PyMOL Python script that loads the backbone (N, CA, C, O; Angstrom):
from pymol import cmd

cmd.read_pdbstr("""\
ATOM      1  N   MET A   1     -38.407-116.399 -14.416  1.00  0.00           N
ATOM      2  CA  MET A   1     -37.604-116.899 -13.501  1.00  0.00           C
ATOM      3  C   MET A   1     -37.851-117.900 -12.405  1.00  0.00           C
ATOM      4  O   MET A   1     -38.210-117.254 -11.421  1.00  0.00           O
ATOM      5  N   SER A   2     -37.819-119.236 -12.121  1.00  0.00           N
ATOM      6  CA  SER A   2     -38.045-119.724 -11.191  1.00  0.00           C
ATOM      7  C   SER A   2     -37.726-119.481  -9.619  1.00  0.00           C
ATOM      8  O   SER A   2     -36.522-119.381  -9.383  1.00  0.00           O
ATOM      9  N   GLN A   3     -38.567-119.374  -8.535  1.00  0.00           N
ATOM     10  CA  GLN A   3     -37.861-118.997  -7.509  1.00  0.00           C
ATOM     11  C   GLN A   3     -36.835-119.669  -6.873  1.00  0.00           C
ATOM     12  O   GLN A   3     -36.533-119.231  -5.763  1.00  0.00           O
ATOM     13  N   ALA A   4     -36.292-120.514  -7.245  1.00  0.00           N
ATOM     14  CA  ALA A   4     -35.376-121.262  -7.119  1.00  0.00           C
ATOM     15  C   ALA A   4     -33.995-120.411  -7.842  1.00  0.00           C
ATOM     16  O   ALA A   4     -33.018-120.311  -7.100  1.00  0.00           O
ATOM     17  N   LYS A   5     -33.926-120.051  -8.673  1.00  0.00           N
ATOM     18  CA  LYS A   5     -32.774-119.558  -9.690  1.00  0.00           C
ATOM     19  C   LYS A   5     -32.982-118.005  -9.111  1.00  0.00           C
ATOM     20  O   LYS A   5     -32.005-117.315  -9.399  1.00  0.00           O
ATOM     21  N   LYS A   6     -33.971-117.308  -8.394  1.00  0.00           N
ATOM     22  CA  LYS A   6     -34.173-115.858  -8.122  1.00  0.00           C
ATOM     23  C   LYS A   6     -33.350-116.124  -6.548  1.00  0.00           C
ATOM     24  O   LYS A   6     -32.979-115.120  -5.939  1.00  0.00           O
ATOM     25  N   SER A   7     -33.132-117.316  -6.029  1.00  0.00           N
ATOM     26  CA  SER A   7     -32.886-117.493  -4.706  1.00  0.00           C
ATOM     27  C   SER A   7     -31.133-117.648  -4.920  1.00  0.00           C
ATOM     28  O   SER A   7     -30.276-117.206  -4.154  1.00  0.00           O
ATOM     29  N   VAL A   8     -30.959-118.254  -5.935  1.00  0.00           N
ATOM     30  CA  VAL A   8     -29.060-118.383  -6.170  1.00  0.00           C
ATOM     31  C   VAL A   8     -28.606-117.241  -6.733  1.00  0.00           C
ATOM     32  O   VAL A   8     -27.506-116.769  -6.446  1.00  0.00           O
ATOM     33  N   ALA A   9     -29.584-116.602  -7.750  1.00  0.00           N
ATOM     34  CA  ALA A   9     -28.497-115.467  -8.166  1.00  0.00           C
ATOM     35  C   ALA A   9     -28.868-114.093  -6.994  1.00  0.00           C
ATOM     36  O   ALA A   9     -28.228-113.068  -7.232  1.00  0.00           O
ATOM     37  N   ARG A  10     -29.604-114.046  -6.075  1.00  0.00           N
ATOM     38  CA  ARG A  10     -29.475-113.206  -5.141  1.00  0.00           C
ATOM     39  C   ARG A  10     -28.476-113.372  -4.100  1.00  0.00           C
ATOM     40  O   ARG A  10     -27.921-112.459  -3.489  1.00  0.00           O
ATOM     41  N   ARG A  11     -28.257-114.902  -3.919  1.00  0.00           N
ATOM     42  CA  ARG A  11     -27.283-115.510  -2.856  1.00  0.00           C
ATOM     43  C   ARG A  11     -25.770-115.057  -3.304  1.00  0.00           C
ATOM     44  O   ARG A  11     -24.887-114.484  -2.666  1.00  0.00           O
ATOM     45  N   THR A  12     -25.813-115.475  -4.470  1.00  0.00           N
ATOM     46  CA  THR A  12     -24.735-115.121  -5.405  1.00  0.00           C
ATOM     47  C   THR A  12     -24.340-113.417  -5.598  1.00  0.00           C
ATOM     48  O   THR A  12     -23.245-112.946  -5.905  1.00  0.00           O
ATOM     49  N   PHE A  13     -25.277-112.887  -5.386  1.00  0.00           N
ATOM     50  CA  PHE A  13     -25.065-111.184  -5.762  1.00  0.00           C
ATOM     51  C   PHE A  13     -24.391-110.669  -3.989  1.00  0.00           C
ATOM     52  O   PHE A  13     -23.499-109.843  -3.797  1.00  0.00           O
ATOM     53  N   LEU A  14     -25.180-111.487  -2.872  1.00  0.00           N
ATOM     54  CA  LEU A  14     -24.796-111.172  -1.729  1.00  0.00           C
ATOM     55  C   LEU A  14     -23.339-111.661  -1.519  1.00  0.00           C
ATOM     56  O   LEU A  14     -22.460-111.004  -0.963  1.00  0.00           O
ATOM     57  N   VAL A  15     -23.222-112.733  -1.968  1.00  0.00           N
ATOM     58  CA  VAL A  15     -21.799-113.191  -1.435  1.00  0.00           C
ATOM     59  C   VAL A  15     -20.254-112.117  -2.355  1.00  0.00           C
ATOM     60  O   VAL A  15     -19.124-111.934  -1.902  1.00  0.00           O
ATOM     61  N   GLY A  16     -20.637-111.790  -3.237  1.00  0.00           N
ATOM     62  CA  GLY A  16     -19.908-111.220  -4.186  1.00  0.00           C
ATOM     63  C   GLY A  16     -19.694-109.833  -3.255  1.00  0.00           C
ATOM     64  O   GLY A  16     -18.606-109.484  -2.797  1.00  0.00           O
ATOM     65  N   LEU A  17     -21.227-108.975  -3.037  1.00  0.00           N
ATOM     66  CA  LEU A  17     -21.204-107.952  -2.479  1.00  0.00           C
ATOM     67  C   LEU A  17     -20.190-108.283  -0.794  1.00  0.00           C
ATOM     68  O   LEU A  17     -19.134-107.706  -0.535  1.00  0.00           O
ATOM     69  N   LEU A  18     -20.568-108.861  -0.284  1.00  0.00           N
ATOM     70  CA  LEU A  18     -19.432-109.197   0.676  1.00  0.00           C
ATOM     71  C   LEU A  18     -17.834-109.432   0.489  1.00  0.00           C
ATOM     72  O   LEU A  18     -16.870-108.989   1.113  1.00  0.00           O
ATOM     73  N   THR A  19     -17.934-110.212  -0.498  1.00  0.00           N
ATOM     74  CA  THR A  19     -16.316-110.665  -0.634  1.00  0.00           C
ATOM     75  C   THR A  19     -15.911-109.267  -1.084  1.00  0.00           C
ATOM     76  O   THR A  19     -14.765-109.029  -0.703  1.00  0.00           O
ATOM     77  N   GLY A  20     -16.480-108.221  -1.790  1.00  0.00           N
ATOM     78  CA  GLY A  20     -16.058-107.787  -2.150  1.00  0.00           C
ATOM     79  C   GLY A  20     -15.475-106.214  -0.794  1.00  0.00           C
ATOM     80  O   GLY A  20     -14.370-105.674  -0.839  1.00  0.00           O
ATOM     81  N   ALA A  21     -16.445-105.904   0.084  1.00  0.00           N
ATOM     82  CA  ALA A  21     -16.648-105.426   1.115  1.00  0.00           C
ATOM     83  C   ALA A  21     -15.395-105.558   2.107  1.00  0.00           C
ATOM     84  O   ALA A  21     -14.936-104.663   2.817  1.00  0.00           O
ATOM     85  N   GLY A  22     -14.870-107.115   1.971  1.00  0.00           N
ATOM     86  CA  GLY A  22     -14.299-107.598   2.737  1.00  0.00           C
ATOM     87  C   GLY A  22     -12.509-107.353   2.078  1.00  0.00           C
ATOM     88  O   GLY A  22     -11.443-107.310   2.693  1.00  0.00           O
ATOM     89  N   ALA A  23     -12.712-107.274   1.114  1.00  0.00           N
ATOM     90  CA  ALA A  23     -11.246-106.830   0.377  1.00  0.00           C
ATOM     91  C   ALA A  23     -11.370-105.616   0.554  1.00  0.00           C
ATOM     92  O   ALA A  23     -10.441-105.102   1.176  1.00  0.00           O
ATOM     93  N   ALA A  24     -12.441-104.744   0.133  1.00  0.00           N
ATOM     94  CA  ALA A  24     -11.584-103.254   0.763  1.00  0.00           C
ATOM     95  C   ALA A  24     -11.282-103.217   2.030  1.00  0.00           C
ATOM     96  O   ALA A  24     -10.150-102.865   2.360  1.00  0.00           O
ATOM     97  N   ALA A  25     -12.180-103.551   2.927  1.00  0.00           N
ATOM     98  CA  ALA A  25     -11.348-103.400   4.194  1.00  0.00           C
ATOM     99  C   ALA A  25      -9.847-103.557   4.528  1.00  0.00           C
ATOM    100  O   ALA A  25      -8.933-102.823   4.903  1.00  0.00           O
ATOM    101  N   ALA A  26     -10.069-105.194   4.135  1.00  0.00           N
ATOM    102  CA  ALA A  26      -8.599-105.525   4.225  1.00  0.00           C
ATOM    103  C   ALA A  26      -7.408-104.897   3.519  1.00  0.00           C
ATOM    104  O   ALA A  26      -6.238-104.959   3.894  1.00  0.00           O
ATOM    105  N   PHE A  27      -8.050-104.067   2.061  1.00  0.00           N
ATOM    106  CA  PHE A  27      -6.679-103.271   1.883  1.00  0.00           C
ATOM    107  C   PHE A  27      -6.920-101.606   2.126  1.00  0.00           C
ATOM    108  O   PHE A  27      -6.319-100.682   1.576  1.00  0.00           O
ATOM    109  N   SER A  28      -7.706-101.558   2.858  1.00  0.00           N
ATOM    110  CA  SER A  28      -8.062 -99.818   3.754  1.00  0.00           C
ATOM    111  C   SER A  28      -6.810-100.202   4.642  1.00  0.00           C
ATOM    112  O   SER A  28      -5.776 -99.647   4.272  1.00  0.00           O
ATOM    113  N   SER A  29      -6.668-101.206   5.958  1.00  0.00           N
ATOM    114  CA  SER A  29      -6.503-101.226   6.701  1.00  0.00           C
ATOM    115  C   SER A  29      -5.382-101.368   7.041  1.00  0.00           C
ATOM    116  O   SER A  29      -5.066-101.302   8.229  1.00  0.00           O
ATOM    117  N   VAL A  30      -4.200-101.683   5.718  1.00  0.00           N
ATOM    118  CA  VAL A  30      -3.137-102.191   5.695  1.00  0.00           C
ATOM    119  C   VAL A  30      -1.903-100.894   5.806  1.00  0.00           C
ATOM    120  O   VAL A  30      -1.685-100.243   4.784  1.00  0.00           O
ATOM    121  N   PRO A  31      -1.330-100.655   6.758  1.00  0.00           N
ATOM    122  CA  PRO A  31      -0.309 -99.633   6.585  1.00  0.00           C
ATOM    123  C   PRO A  31      -0.050 -99.259   5.608  1.00  0.00           C
ATOM    124  O   PRO A  31      -0.669 -99.910   4.766  1.00  0.00           O
ATOM    125  N   LYS A  32       0.739 -98.303   5.044  1.00  0.00           N
ATOM    126  CA  LYS A  32       1.330 -97.870   3.891  1.00  0.00           C
ATOM    127  C   LYS A  32       2.665 -97.317   4.391  1.00  0.00           C
ATOM    128  O   LYS A  32       3.124 -96.259   4.822  1.00  0.00           O
ATOM    129  N   LYS A  33       3.034 -98.490   4.134  1.00  0.00           N
ATOM    130  CA  LYS A  33       5.062 -98.284   4.568  1.00  0.00           C
ATOM    131  C   LYS A  33       5.894 -97.448   3.695  1.00  0.00           C
ATOM    132  O   LYS A  33       7.036 -97.050   3.926  1.00  0.00           O
ATOM    133  N   ALA A  34       4.936 -97.169   2.335  1.00  0.00           N
ATOM    134  CA  ALA A  34       6.127 -96.474   1.874  1.00  0.00           C
ATOM    135  C   ALA A  34       6.227 -94.683   2.574  1.00  0.00           C
ATOM    136  O   ALA A  34       7.291 -94.119   2.829  1.00  0.00           O
ATOM    137  N   ALA A  35       4.615 -93.976   2.796  1.00  0.00           N
ATOM    138  CA  ALA A  35       4.411 -92.829   3.448  1.00  0.00           C
ATOM    139  C   ALA A  35       5.463 -93.298   5.048  1.00  0.00           C
ATOM    140  O   ALA A  35       6.179 -92.311   5.216  1.00  0.00           O
ATOM    141  N   ALA A  36       5.741 -94.198   6.019  1.00  0.00           N
ATOM    142  CA  ALA A  36       6.034 -94.502   6.803  1.00  0.00           C
ATOM    143  C   ALA A  36       7.514 -94.225   6.179  1.00  0.00           C
ATOM    144  O   ALA A  36       7.287 -93.035   5.964  1.00  0.00           O
ATOM    145  N   LYS A  37       8.557 -94.356   5.822  1.00  0.00           N
ATOM    146  CA  LYS A  37       9.518 -94.708   5.817  1.00  0.00           C
ATOM    147  C   LYS A  37       9.902 -93.263   5.128  1.00  0.00           C
ATOM    148  O   LYS A  37      11.090 -92.974   4.985  1.00  0.00           O
ATOM    149  N   LYS A  38       9.001 -92.486   4.762  1.00  0.00           N
ATOM    150  CA  LYS A  38       9.659 -91.157   4.213  1.00  0.00           C
ATOM    151  C   LYS A  38       9.524 -90.201   5.249  1.00  0.00           C
ATOM    152  O   LYS A  38      10.196 -89.170   5.263  1.00  0.00           O
ATOM    153  N   ASP A  39       8.778 -90.457   6.027  1.00  0.00           N
ATOM    154  CA  ASP A  39       8.376 -89.210   7.157  1.00  0.00           C
ATOM    155  C   ASP A  39       9.228 -89.892   8.281  1.00  0.00           C
ATOM    156  O   ASP A  39       8.966 -89.449   9.399  1.00  0.00           O
ATOM    157  N   LYS A  40      10.364 -91.048   8.235  1.00  0.00           N
ATOM    158  CA  LYS A  40      11.040 -91.468   9.176  1.00  0.00           C
ATOM    159  C   LYS A  40      12.436 -90.452   8.547  1.00  0.00           C
ATOM    160  O   LYS A  40      13.099 -89.696   9.257  1.00  0.00           O
ATOM    161  N   ALA A  41      12.605 -90.634   7.346  1.00  0.00           N
ATOM    162  CA  ALA A  41      13.607 -90.247   6.562  1.00  0.00           C
ATOM    163  C   ALA A  41      13.669 -88.590   6.555  1.00  0.00           C
ATOM    164  O   ALA A  41      14.733 -88.009   6.339  1.00  0.00           O
ATOM    165  N   LEU A  42      12.399 -87.865   6.818  1.00  0.00           N
ATOM    166  CA  LEU A  42      12.705 -87.039   6.974  1.00  0.00           C
ATOM    167  C   LEU A  42      12.711 -86.265   8.894  1.00  0.00           C
ATOM    168  O   LEU A  42      13.043 -85.164   9.334  1.00  0.00           O
ATOM    169  N   ALA A  43      12.317 -87.181   9.364  1.00  0.00           N
ATOM    170  CA  ALA A  43      12.726 -86.597  10.650  1.00  0.00           C
ATOM    171  C   ALA A  43      14.022 -86.981  11.080  1.00  0.00           C
ATOM    172  O   ALA A  43      14.283 -86.327  12.089  1.00  0.00           O
ATOM    173  N   GLN A  44      14.946 -87.736  10.781  1.00  0.00           N
ATOM    174  CA  GLN A  44      16.154 -88.055  10.875  1.00  0.00           C
ATOM    175  C   GLN A  44      17.184 -86.905   9.911  1.00  0.00           C
ATOM    176  O   GLN A  44      18.326 -86.621  10.273  1.00  0.00           O
ATOM    177  N   ALA A  45      16.540 -86.337   8.655  1.00  0.00           N
ATOM    178  CA  ALA A  45      17.516 -85.652   8.179  1.00  0.00           C
ATOM    179  C   ALA A  45      17.707 -84.404   9.029  1.00  0.00           C
ATOM    180  O   ALA A  45      18.841 -84.094   9.396  1.00  0.00           O
ATOM    181  N   GLY A  46      16.336 -83.467   9.449  1.00  0.00           N
ATOM    182  CA  GLY A  46      16.422 -82.853  10.281  1.00  0.00           C
ATOM    183  C   GLY A  46      16.222 -81.311   9.090  1.00  0.00           C
ATOM    184  O   GLY A  46      16.481 -81.456   7.895  1.00  0.00           O
ATOM    185  N   ALA A  47      15.755 -79.963   9.634  1.00  0.00           N
ATOM    186  CA  ALA A  47      15.419 -79.270   9.085  1.00  0.00           C
ATOM    187  C   ALA A  47      16.312 -78.214   8.732  1.00  0.00           C
ATOM    188  O   ALA A  47      15.984 -77.094   8.341  1.00  0.00           O
ATOM    189  N   ALA A  48      17.921 -78.831   8.967  1.00  0.00           N
ATOM    190  CA  ALA A  48      19.080 -77.848   8.427  1.00  0.00           C
ATOM    191  C   ALA A  48      19.610 -78.429   7.018  1.00  0.00           C
ATOM    192  O   ALA A  48      20.586 -77.951   6.440  1.00  0.00           O
ATOM    193  N   SER A  49      18.589 -79.898   6.362  1.00  0.00           N
ATOM    194  CA  SER A  49      19.270 -79.984   5.123  1.00  0.00           C
ATOM    195  C   SER A  49      17.751 -79.988   3.876  1.00  0.00           C
ATOM    196  O   SER A  49      17.609 -80.402   2.725  1.00  0.00           O
ATOM    197  N   GLN A  50      17.011 -79.419   4.698  1.00  0.00           N
ATOM    198  CA  GLN A  50      15.977 -78.829   3.956  1.00  0.00           C
ATOM    199  C   GLN A  50      16.538 -77.647   3.598  1.00  0.00           C
ATOM    200  O   GLN A  50      17.214 -76.916   4.322  1.00  0.00           O
ATOM    201  N   PRO A  51      16.122 -77.409   2.009  1.00  0.00           N
ATOM    202  CA  PRO A  51      16.466 -75.967   1.291  1.00  0.00           C
ATOM    203  C   PRO A  51      15.669 -74.671   1.942  1.00  0.00           C
ATOM    204  O   PRO A  51      14.441 -74.679   2.032  1.00  0.00           O
ATOM    205  N   ILE A  52      16.347 -73.736   2.317  1.00  0.00           N
ATOM    206  CA  ILE A  52      15.916 -72.442   2.358  1.00  0.00           C
ATOM    207  C   ILE A  52      14.937 -71.702   1.408  1.00  0.00           C
ATOM    208  O   ILE A  52      15.163 -71.543   0.208  1.00  0.00           O
ATOM    209  N   LEU A  53      14.100 -71.372   1.898  1.00  0.00           N
ATOM    210  CA  LEU A  53      12.847 -70.805   0.569  1.00  0.00           C
ATOM    211  C   LEU A  53      12.636 -69.486   0.840  1.00  0.00           C
ATOM    212  O   LEU A  53      12.164 -68.577   0.156  1.00  0.00           O
ATOM    213  N   TYR A  54      13.206 -69.550   2.323  1.00  0.00           N
ATOM    214  CA  TYR A  54      12.790 -68.028   2.267  1.00  0.00           C
ATOM    215  C   TYR A  54      13.564 -66.942   3.115  1.00  0.00           C
ATOM    216  O   TYR A  54      13.766 -67.338   4.263  1.00  0.00           O
ATOM    217  N   ARG A  55      14.127 -65.481   2.810  1.00  0.00           N
ATOM    218  CA  ARG A  55      15.285 -64.929   4.352  1.00  0.00           C
ATOM    219  C   ARG A  55      14.512 -63.307   4.412  1.00  0.00           C
ATOM    220  O   ARG A  55      14.239 -62.311   3.742  1.00  0.00           O
ATOM    221  N   ARG A  56      14.431 -63.842   5.572  1.00  0.00           N
ATOM    222  CA  ARG A  56      13.821 -62.512   6.004  1.00  0.00           C
ATOM    223  C   ARG A  56      14.905 -61.327   5.875  1.00  0.00           C
ATOM    224  O   ARG A  56      15.834 -61.560   6.649  1.00  0.00           O
ATOM    225  N   THR A  57      15.148 -59.790   4.946  1.00  0.00           N
ATOM    226  CA  THR A  57      15.754 -59.336   4.192  1.00  0.00           C
ATOM    227  C   THR A  57      15.134 -57.840   4.784  1.00  0.00           C
ATOM    228  O   THR A  57      13.941 -57.913   5.080  1.00  0.00           O
ATOM    229  N   LYS A  58      15.832 -56.378   5.016  1.00  0.00           N
ATOM    230  CA  LYS A  58      15.589 -55.560   5.045  1.00  0.00           C
ATOM    231  C   LYS A  58      14.474 -54.501   4.194  1.00  0.00           C
ATOM    232  O   LYS A  58      13.841 -53.457   4.350  1.00  0.00           O
ATOM    233  N   ASP A  59      14.747 -55.620   3.161  1.00  0.00           N
ATOM    234  CA  ASP A  59      14.204 -54.824   1.539  1.00  0.00           C
ATOM    235  C   ASP A  59      12.706 -55.139   2.040  1.00  0.00           C
ATOM    236  O   ASP A  59      11.779 -54.335   2.139  1.00  0.00           O
ATOM    237  N   VAL A  60      12.710 -56.997   2.432  1.00  0.00           N
ATOM    238  CA  VAL A  60      11.403 -57.796   2.863  1.00  0.00           C
ATOM    239  C   VAL A  60      10.620 -56.833   4.009  1.00  0.00           C
ATOM    240  O   VAL A  60       9.539 -56.337   3.693  1.00  0.00           O
ATOM    241  N   GLU A  61      11.118 -56.612   5.175  1.00  0.00           N
ATOM    242  CA  GLU A  61      10.559 -55.732   5.964  1.00  0.00           C
ATOM    243  C   GLU A  61       9.721 -54.618   5.131  1.00  0.00           C
ATOM    244  O   GLU A  61       8.496 -54.520   5.054  1.00  0.00           O
ATOM    245  N   ARG A  62      10.813 -53.726   4.469  1.00  0.00           N
ATOM    246  CA  ARG A  62      10.054 -52.307   4.360  1.00  0.00           C
ATOM    247  C   ARG A  62       8.762 -52.800   3.451  1.00  0.00           C
ATOM    248  O   ARG A  62       7.682 -52.220   3.566  1.00  0.00           O
ATOM    249  N   TYR A  63       8.957 -53.988   2.474  1.00  0.00           N
ATOM    250  CA  TYR A  63       8.006 -54.365   1.671  1.00  0.00           C
ATOM    251  C   TYR A  63       6.472 -54.266   2.557  1.00  0.00           C
ATOM    252  O   TYR A  63       5.591 -53.411   2.470  1.00  0.00           O
ATOM    253  N   TYR A  64       6.569 -55.769   3.616  1.00  0.00           N
ATOM    254  CA  TYR A  64       5.815 -55.935   4.296  1.00  0.00           C
ATOM    255  C   TYR A  64       5.029 -54.897   5.208  1.00  0.00           C
ATOM    256  O   TYR A  64       3.823 -54.908   5.453  1.00  0.00           O
ATOM    257  N   LYS A  65       6.063 -53.930   5.688  1.00  0.00           N
ATOM    258  CA  LYS A  65       5.569 -52.406   6.545  1.00  0.00           C
ATOM    259  C   LYS A  65       4.271 -51.282   5.470  1.00  0.00           C
ATOM    260  O   LYS A  65       3.288 -50.592   5.738  1.00  0.00           O
ATOM    261  N   THR A  66       5.038 -51.666   4.216  1.00  0.00           N
ATOM    262  CA  THR A  66       4.186 -51.108   3.288  1.00  0.00           C
ATOM    263  C   THR A  66       2.931 -51.752   3.092  1.00  0.00           C
ATOM    264  O   THR A  66       2.174 -50.784   3.021  1.00  0.00           O
ATOM    265  N   LEU A  67       2.399 -52.524   2.991  1.00  0.00           N
ATOM    266  CA  LEU A  67       1.385 -53.458   3.452  1.00  0.00           C
ATOM    267  C   LEU A  67       0.510 -53.154   4.015  1.00  0.00           C
ATOM    268  O   LEU A  67      -0.630 -53.121   3.552  1.00  0.00           O
ATOM    269  N   TYR A  68       0.977 -52.722   5.677  1.00  0.00           N
ATOM    270  CA  TYR A  68       0.459 -53.279   6.531  1.00  0.00           C
ATOM    271  C   TYR A  68       0.110 -51.564   7.301  1.00  0.00           C
ATOM    272  O   TYR A  68      -0.404 -51.247   8.374  1.00  0.00           O
ATOM    273  N   THR A  69       0.664 -50.771   6.178  1.00  0.00           N
ATOM    274  CA  THR A  69       0.251 -49.652   6.872  1.00  0.00           C
ATOM    275  C   THR A  69      -0.237 -48.543   6.354  1.00  0.00           C
ATOM    276  O   THR A  69      -0.570 -47.613   7.088  1.00  0.00           O
TER     277      THR A  69
END
""", "prot")
cmd.dss("prot")
cmd.show_as("cartoon", "prot")
cmd.util.cbc("prot")
cmd.orient("prot")
């Protein structure tokens, strides 16, 4: 391979590499709109609309006392 072809191949590789790095940086800096809307929706809904997953009852209290004593 001649010296001219080597420099062109190297230059093409570097241009492609820099273009790819620039595209990756551009896409990673774009804010995620779907995640932002989801967080706003949860904040507006409040804790009252969330399902109750755990209720503290006397049986539960008794069970946890047996674990720690």
